[in-house]
C-alpha positions as CSV (number, residue, x, y, z in Angstrom):
1,M,5.7,-15.6,5.2
2,V,7.7,-12.9,3.5
3,K,8.0,-10.6,6.4
4,W,9.5,-12.9,8.7
5,H,11.9,-14.4,5.8
6,R,13.3,-11.1,5.2
7,V,12.1,-11.1,1.3
8,T,9.9,-8.3,1.1
9,P,12.0,-6.8,-2.8
10,Q,12.3,-9.6,-4.3
11,V,8.8,-11.2,-4.2
12,Y,7.5,-7.7,-4.9
13,Q,9.9,-7.3,-8.4
14,A,8.3,-11.2,-8.8
15,L,4.8,-10.5,-7.6
16,V,3.9,-6.9,-8.6
17,K,3.8,-8.0,-12.8
18,V,1.2,-10.3,-11.5
19,K,-1.2,-7.6,-9.0
20,D,-4.3,-7.9,-10.6
21,E,-4.3,-10.9,-10.8
22,L,-4.3,-10.6,-7.1
23,P,-6.0,-9.1,-4.0
24,D,-5.8,-5.8,-4.0
25,S,-5.5,-5.9,0.3
26,F,-2.6,-8.3,0.1
27,F,-1.2,-6.5,-3.3
28,G,-1.4,-3.1,-0.9
29,Q,0.2,-4.4,1.6
30,L,3.1,-5.5,-0.2
31,E,3.6,-2.7,-1.7
32,W,3.9,-0.9,2.2
33,M,6.2,-3.2,3.5
34,N,8.5,-2.8,-0.1
35,R,8.5,1.1,0.5
36,R,9.0,0.6,4.2
37,S,12.4,-1.1,3.1
38,R,13.3,0.8,0.8
39,L,13.5,4.0,3.0
40,A,15.4,1.7,5.5
41,H,18.2,0.4,3.3
42,L,17.8,4.7,2.0
43,T,18.2,5.8,5.3
44,M,20.9,2.7,5.8
45,S,22.7,4.1,2.6
46,S,23.7,7.4,3.8
47,W,24.1,6.2,7.1
48,L,27.0,3.8,5.4
49,A,28.0,6.9,3.0
50,K,28.7,9.0,5.8
51,T,31.0,6.9,7.8
52,S,32.9,5.8,4.6
53,Q,33.7,9.5,4.3
54,S,35.0,10.4,7.7
55,L,36.7,7.2,8.0
56,K,38.9,7.8,4.6
57,A,39.2,11.3,5.8
58,Q,40.3,10.3,8.8
59,G,43.2,7.0,6.6
60,I,41.0,3.6,7.6
61,E,41.0,2.0,5.3
62,F,37.4,-0.5,5.4
63,I,35.3,-2.7,4.3
64,S,31.6,-4.2,4.2
65,L,31.0,-7.4,4.6
66,K,27.1,-7.6,6.4
67,G,24.2,-5.6,5.5
68,I,23.1,-3.0,2.6
69,G,27.4,-3.0,1.5
70,L,26.8,-7.1,0.6
71,S,23.3,-6.1,-1.2
72,K,25.0,-4.3,-3.4
73,Q,27.6,-6.7,-4.3
74,L,25.4,-9.6,-4.4
75,Y,22.3,-8.1,-6.3
76,G,23.8,-4.5,-7.8
77,E,21.5,-2.2,-5.4
78,S,21.2,-2.0,-1.9
79,G,17.6,-2.3,-1.4
80,Y,17.4,-5.6,-3.0
81,R,18.2,-8.2,0.1
82,Q,16.4,-6.6,3.7
83,S,19.4,-6.0,6.6
84,G,18.3,-6.9,9.6
85,Q,17.3,-3.7,10.5
86,S,15.4,-2.7,7.6
87,H,12.1,-5.2,8.1
């Protein structure tokens, strides 16, 4: 259900505080999913930064309306909201 609703980072942040009270197999899988999500966000952040630099070098302004750009605006960091490609 966490994966389906793309809320891995939020669930991980909430449950990491009580991980000792959870089954190891459950928390291990959640931790793996969170790492995978963070890696995908790093990859997308790198791509967005390169794209931004290329567009700015050509005098083209743009705004990011979805994905990591929206996550950064809503949560203050890009990895806290999963995007379509990061599940």
